[in-house]
KEKE-3310 file (N, C-alpha, C; in steps of 0.2 Angstrom, whole numbers, plus 5000, padded with zeros to 4 digits):
npx = (5195:5186:5174:5176:5176:5163:5156:5160:5156:5142:5141:5144:5133:5123:5126:5124:5110:5105:5110:5101:5089:5090:5092:5079:5071:5075:5070:5057:5055:5050:5053:5043:5039:5029:5017:5017:5005:4998:4995:4978:4974:4983:4979:4966:4969:4975:4965:4956:4964:4965:4952:4949:4958:4953:4942:4933:4937:4933:4918:4918:4908:4898:4904:4904:4890:4887:4895:4888:4875:4877:4881:4870:4861:4867:4866:4852:4850:4856:4848:4837:4840:4848:4850:4851:4854:4868:4874:4870:4875:4889:4890:4886:4896:4907:4903:4903:4917:4921:4915:4921:4934:4932:4929:4941:4949:4943:4947:4961:4961:4956:4966:4977:4972:4971:4985:4989:4981:4987:5000:4996:4991:5003:5010:5003:5004:5018:5018:5010:5019:5030:5024:5022:5035:5040:5033:5037:5050:5049:5044:5054:5064:5059:5059:5073:5077:5071:5077:5090:5090:5086:5097:5107:5103:5103:5117:5122:5116:5122:5136:5136:5132:5143:5153:5149:5151:5165:5170:5166:5173:5186:5186:5184:5196:5205:5201:5204:5217:5221:5217:5225:5238:5236:5234:5247:5254:5248:5252:5266:5267:5262:5272:5282)
npy = (4934:4928:4934:4947:4945:4940:4951:4960:4953:4954:4968:4970:4963:4971:4983:4978:4976:4989:4995:4988:4993:5007:5006:5002:5012:5022:5018:5020:5033:5043:5054:5065:5073:5085:5094:5111:5123:5138:5153:5156:5169:5177:5174:5178:5192:5194:5191:5201:5213:5210:5212:5225:5231:5228:5236:5252:5268:5271:5279:5286:5284:5291:5304:5307:5307:5319:5329:5329:5332:5344:5351:5351:5358:5371:5374:5374:5385:5395:5395:5400:5413:5420:5434:5435:5425:5424:5427:5416:5405:5408:5407:5393:5387:5390:5383:5370:5369:5369:5357:5348:5350:5345:5332:5328:5330:5321:5309:5310:5308:5295:5288:5289:5282:5270:5267:5267:5255:5246:5246:5241:5228:5222:5222:5213:5201:5199:5197:5185:5177:5178:5172:5159:5155:5155:5145:5134:5134:5131:5118:5111:5112:5104:5092:5091:5090:5079:5069:5070:5066:5053:5048:5049:5041:5029:5028:5028:5016:5006:5009:5004:4991:4986:4989:4981:4968:4968:4970:4958:4949:4952:4949:4935:4932:4935:4926:4914:4915:4914:4902:4894:4897:4891:4877:4874:4876:4865:4854:4855:4853:4840:4833:4833)
npz = (5271:5263:5267:5263:5249:5247:5251:5241:5229:5232:5230:5217:5211:5215:5208:5195:5195:5198:5186:5177:5181:5179:5165:5162:5166:5158:5146:5147:5146:5133:5122:5114:5099:5098:5088:5089:5097:5093:5102:5106:5108:5101:5088:5088:5089:5077:5068:5071:5068:5054:5050:5053:5045:5033:5032:5032:5039:5055:5058:5045:5036:5041:5042:5028:5025:5033:5027:5014:5018:5024:5013:5005:5013:5013:4999:4998:5006:4998:4987:4992:4996:4986:4975:4961:4947:4944:4956:4964:4957:4959:4973:4974:4967:4976:4987:4982:4981:4994:4998:4991:4996:5009:5007:5002:5013:5022:5014:5016:5030:5030:5023:5031:5042:5036:5035:5048:5052:5044:5050:5063:5059:5054:5065:5073:5065:5068:5082:5082:5075:5084:5095:5091:5089:5102:5108:5101:5103:5117:5117:5110:5120:5130:5123:5121:5134:5139:5130:5133:5147:5145:5138:5147:5158:5151:5148:5161:5166:5157:5160:5174:5172:5165:5174:5184:5178:5175:5188:5194:5185:5189:5202:5200:5194:5204:5214:5207:5206:5219:5222:5214:5220:5232:5228:5223:5235:5243:5235:5236:5250:5250:5243:5252)
capx = (5195:5180:5169:5177:5174:5156:5153:5162:5151:5135:5141:5143:5127:5119:5128:5120:5102:5105:5110:5095:5084:5092:5090:5072:5068:5077:5066:5051:5056:5049:5053:5038:5040:5022:5016:5015:4999:4998:4991:4972:4973:4987:4975:4961:4971:4977:4959:4953:4968:4964:4945:4950:4962:4949:4936:4934:4939:4927:4915:4919:4902:4894:4907:4902:4883:4887:4897:4883:4870:4879:4882:4863:4858:4870:4863:4845:4850:4858:4843:4832:4843:4851:4846:4851:4858:4876:4876:4868:4880:4896:4890:4886:4903:4911:4900:4906:4924:4921:4913:4927:4940:4930:4930:4949:4951:4941:4951:4967:4960:4955:4973:4981:4969:4973:4992:4988:4978:4992:5005:4993:4991:5010:5012:4999:5008:5024:5016:5008:5026:5034:5021:5024:5042:5041:5030:5041:5056:5048:5043:5061:5068:5057:5062:5080:5078:5069:5082:5096:5089:5086:5103:5111:5101:5105:5124:5123:5115:5127:5142:5135:5132:5150:5157:5148:5154:5172:5172:5165:5178:5192:5185:5185:5203:5209:5199:5207:5225:5222:5216:5231:5243:5234:5236:5254:5256:5246:5256:5273:5267:5261:5278:5287)
capy = (4935:4926:4939:4953:4943:4940:4958:4963:4950:4957:4975:4969:4961:4977:4987:4975:4977:4996:4996:4986:4998:5013:5005:5001:5019:5026:5015:5023:5040:5043:5061:5066:5079:5087:5100:5116:5126:5145:5156:5158:5177:5180:5173:5183:5199:5195:5192:5208:5217:5209:5214:5232:5234:5228:5240:5259:5271:5272:5286:5289:5285:5297:5310:5308:5310:5325:5333:5330:5335:5351:5354:5351:5364:5377:5375:5376:5392:5399:5395:5405:5420:5423:5439:5434:5418:5424:5426:5409:5401:5409:5404:5386:5385:5390:5377:5364:5369:5367:5351:5344:5350:5341:5325:5328:5330:5314:5305:5310:5304:5287:5285:5289:5277:5264:5266:5264:5248:5241:5245:5236:5221:5220:5220:5207:5196:5199:5194:5178:5173:5177:5167:5152:5154:5154:5139:5129:5133:5127:5111:5109:5112:5099:5087:5090:5088:5071:5065:5070:5062:5046:5046:5049:5035:5023:5027:5026:5009:5003:5009:5000:4984:4985:4989:4975:4962:4970:4969:4951:4945:4953:4945:4928:4930:4935:4919:4908:4915:4912:4894:4892:4897:4886:4871:4873:4875:4859:4849:4856:4850:4833:4830:4832)
capz = (5264:5260:5269:5258:5242:5247:5250:5234:5225:5233:5228:5210:5209:5216:5202:5189:5196:5197:5179:5174:5183:5175:5158:5161:5167:5152:5140:5149:5143:5126:5120:5109:5096:5097:5084:5094:5095:5094:5107:5103:5108:5095:5082:5088:5088:5070:5064:5072:5064:5047:5049:5054:5039:5027:5033:5032:5045:5060:5057:5038:5032:5045:5039:5021:5026:5036:5022:5009:5021:5025:5006:5003:5017:5010:4993:4999:5008:4992:4982:4995:4997:4981:4972:4954:4945:4944:4963:4966:4954:4962:4979:4973:4965:4982:4991:4979:4982:5001:4999:4988:5001:5015:5005:5002:5020:5023:5011:5019:5036:5029:5021:5037:5046:5033:5037:5055:5052:5041:5055:5068:5056:5054:5072:5075:5062:5071:5088:5081:5074:5091:5100:5088:5090:5109:5109:5097:5107:5123:5115:5109:5126:5133:5119:5122:5141:5139:5126:5137:5152:5143:5136:5153:5161:5147:5149:5168:5166:5154:5164:5180:5170:5163:5180:5188:5174:5176:5195:5195:5182:5193:5208:5199:5193:5210:5217:5204:5207:5226:5223:5211:5225:5237:5225:5223:5242:5245:5231:5239:5256:5249:5241:5257)
cpx = (5189:5174:5170:5175:5167:5153:5155:5157:5144:5135:5140:5136:5122:5120:5124:5113:5101:5105:5104:5089:5084:5090:5082:5068:5069:5072:5059:5050:5055:5048:5048:5039:5032:5022:5014:5009:5000:4993:4984:4971:4977:4983:4969:4963:4973:4970:4956:4957:4966:4957:4946:4953:4958:4943:4938:4935:4932:4924:4915:4913:4898:4897:4905:4895:4883:4889:4892:4877:4871:4879:4874:4860:4861:4867:4856:4845:4852:4852:4837:4834:4846:4847:4846:4855:4865:4878:4875:4874:4887:4895:4889:4893:4908:4909:4903:4913:4925:4919:4918:4933:4938:4931:4937:4951:4949:4945:4958:4967:4960:4962:4977:4978:4971:4981:4992:4986:4983:4998:5002:4993:4998:5012:5009:5002:5014:5023:5014:5015:5030:5031:5022:5031:5043:5038:5034:5047:5055:5047:5050:5065:5066:5059:5069:5081:5077:5074:5088:5096:5089:5093:5108:5109:5103:5113:5126:5122:5120:5134:5141:5135:5140:5154:5156:5151:5162:5174:5171:5171:5185:5192:5186:5192:5207:5207:5203:5215:5226:5221:5222:5237:5242:5235:5243:5257:5254:5251:5263:5272:5266:5268:5283:5286)
cpy = (4933:4930:4945:4951:4943:4947:4962:4960:4953:4964:4975:4967:4967:4982:4984:4977:4985:4998:4994:4991:5004:5012:5005:5008:5023:5024:5018:5030:5040:5050:5061:5073:5081:5093:5105:5120:5133:5147:5158:5166:5180:5179:5177:5190:5200:5195:5199:5213:5217:5213:5222:5235:5233:5233:5247:5262:5272:5279:5289:5289:5291:5304:5312:5311:5317:5330:5334:5333:5343:5355:5356:5357:5370:5379:5377:5383:5397:5400:5400:5412:5423:5428:5438:5427:5418:5424:5419:5405:5402:5406:5396:5383:5385:5384:5371:5363:5366:5360:5346:5344:5346:5334:5324:5326:5323:5308:5304:5307:5297:5284:5284:5283:5270:5262:5263:5257:5244:5240:5240:5229:5218:5218:5214:5201:5194:5195:5187:5174:5172:5172:5160:5150:5152:5147:5133:5128:5130:5120:5108:5108:5106:5092:5085:5088:5081:5067:5065:5066:5055:5044:5045:5043:5029:5022:5025:5018:5005:5003:5004:4993:4982:4985:4983:4969:4962:4967:4961:4947:4946:4949:4937:4927:4930:4928:4914:4909:4913:4905:4891:4892:4891:4879:4869:4872:4868:4853:4849:4852:4842:4830:4829:4826)
cpz = (5261:5261:5264:5251:5242:5247:5244:5229:5225:5230:5220:5207:5210:5210:5196:5189:5195:5190:5175:5175:5179:5168:5157:5162:5161:5146:5141:5146:5136:5124:5114:5106:5094:5093:5089:5092:5097:5099:5103:5103:5103:5089:5082:5087:5080:5066:5065:5068:5056:5045:5049:5047:5033:5027:5032:5039:5049:5059:5050:5035:5035:5042:5032:5021:5028:5031:5017:5012:5022:5018:5004:5007:5014:5004:4993:5001:5003:4988:4985:4995:4991:4977:4964:4953:4946:4952:4966:4963:4957:4969:4979:4972:4971:4986:4989:4981:4990:5002:4997:4993:5007:5013:5004:5009:5023:5021:5014:5026:5035:5027:5027:5042:5043:5035:5044:5056:5049:5047:5061:5065:5056:5061:5075:5071:5066:5078:5087:5079:5080:5095:5097:5090:5098:5111:5107:5101:5114:5122:5114:5115:5130:5130:5121:5129:5142:5136:5130:5143:5151:5141:5142:5157:5157:5148:5156:5169:5163:5157:5171:5178:5168:5169:5184:5185:5175:5183:5196:5192:5186:5199:5206:5197:5199:5214:5214:5205:5215:5226:5219:5216:5230:5235:5225:5230:5244:5241:5234:5246:5255:5247:5247:5261)
residu = (UNK:UNK:UNK:UNK:UNK:UNK:UNK:UNK:UNK:UNK:UNK:UNK:UNK:UNK:UNK:UNK:UNK:UNK:UNK:UNK:UNK:UNK:UNK:UNK:UNK:UNK:UNK:UNK:UNK:UNK:UNK:UNK:UNK:UNK:UNK:UNK:UNK:UNK:UNK:UNK:UNK:UNK:UNK:UNK:UNK:UNK:UNK:UNK:UNK:UNK:UNK:UNK:UNK:UNK:UNK:UNK:UNK:UNK:UNK:UNK:UNK:UNK:UNK:UNK:UNK:UNK:UNK:UNK:UNK:UNK:UNK:UNK:UNK:UNK:UNK:UNK:UNK:UNK:UNK:UNK:UNK:UNK:UNK:UNK:UNK:UNK:UNK:UNK:UNK:UNK:UNK:UNK:UNK:UNK:UNK:UNK:UNK:UNK:UNK:UNK:UNK:UNK:UNK:UNK:UNK:UNK:UNK:UNK:UNK:UNK:UNK:UNK:UNK:UNK:UNK:UNK:UNK:UNK:UNK:UNK:UNK:UNK:UNK:UNK:UNK:UNK:UNK:UNK:UNK:UNK:UNK:UNK:UNK:UNK:UNK:UNK:UNK:UNK:UNK:UNK:UNK:UNK:UNK:UNK:UNK:UNK:UNK:UNK:UNK:UNK:UNK:UNK:UNK:UNK:UNK:UNK:UNK:UNK:UNK:UNK:UNK:UNK:UNK:UNK:UNK:UNK:UNK:UNK:UNK:UNK:UNK:UNK:UNK:UNK:UNK:UNK:UNK:UNK:UNK:UNK:UNK:UNK:UNK:UNK:UNK:UNK:UNK:UNK:UNK:UNK:UNK:UNK)
# end
């Protein structure tokens, strides 16, 4: 009986130390709520999209120069080859119409380019927001994991300590009951 009680007592003391160790480990875990950082590539993409949106269509300036150069060449040719003023005026009016149409086409191209750049800009904003959401969720997941681990260790430590105290008190009660029976037995033997 004494050997069993000693083993039980050693087991309860082990539980107590195990509970203390778990509590200390839990106190070492400090979940940190860090501010997340966005992906630098997403920021770069957004910056490029903003720059492209703010600028003109690639090649638009050269197209303008070519339209004006072409108009100038045609007008010079008209001035050299026209036989009278009415013919020259009619040809110049027609040339101006072609120039206006070329500028109108260029304007249409630039508008379409602007819409494409706006779409690109909106997509870049969306990707930057997505990247921020992913990093934020990742950080929250780590925080939740660390908090859960800390809570689990704290609970296990408390349960082990409570179990150790409970088992030691049960052992003490059993011992006291055993001693009480032995005393009654010795008193009954003494009275005889």
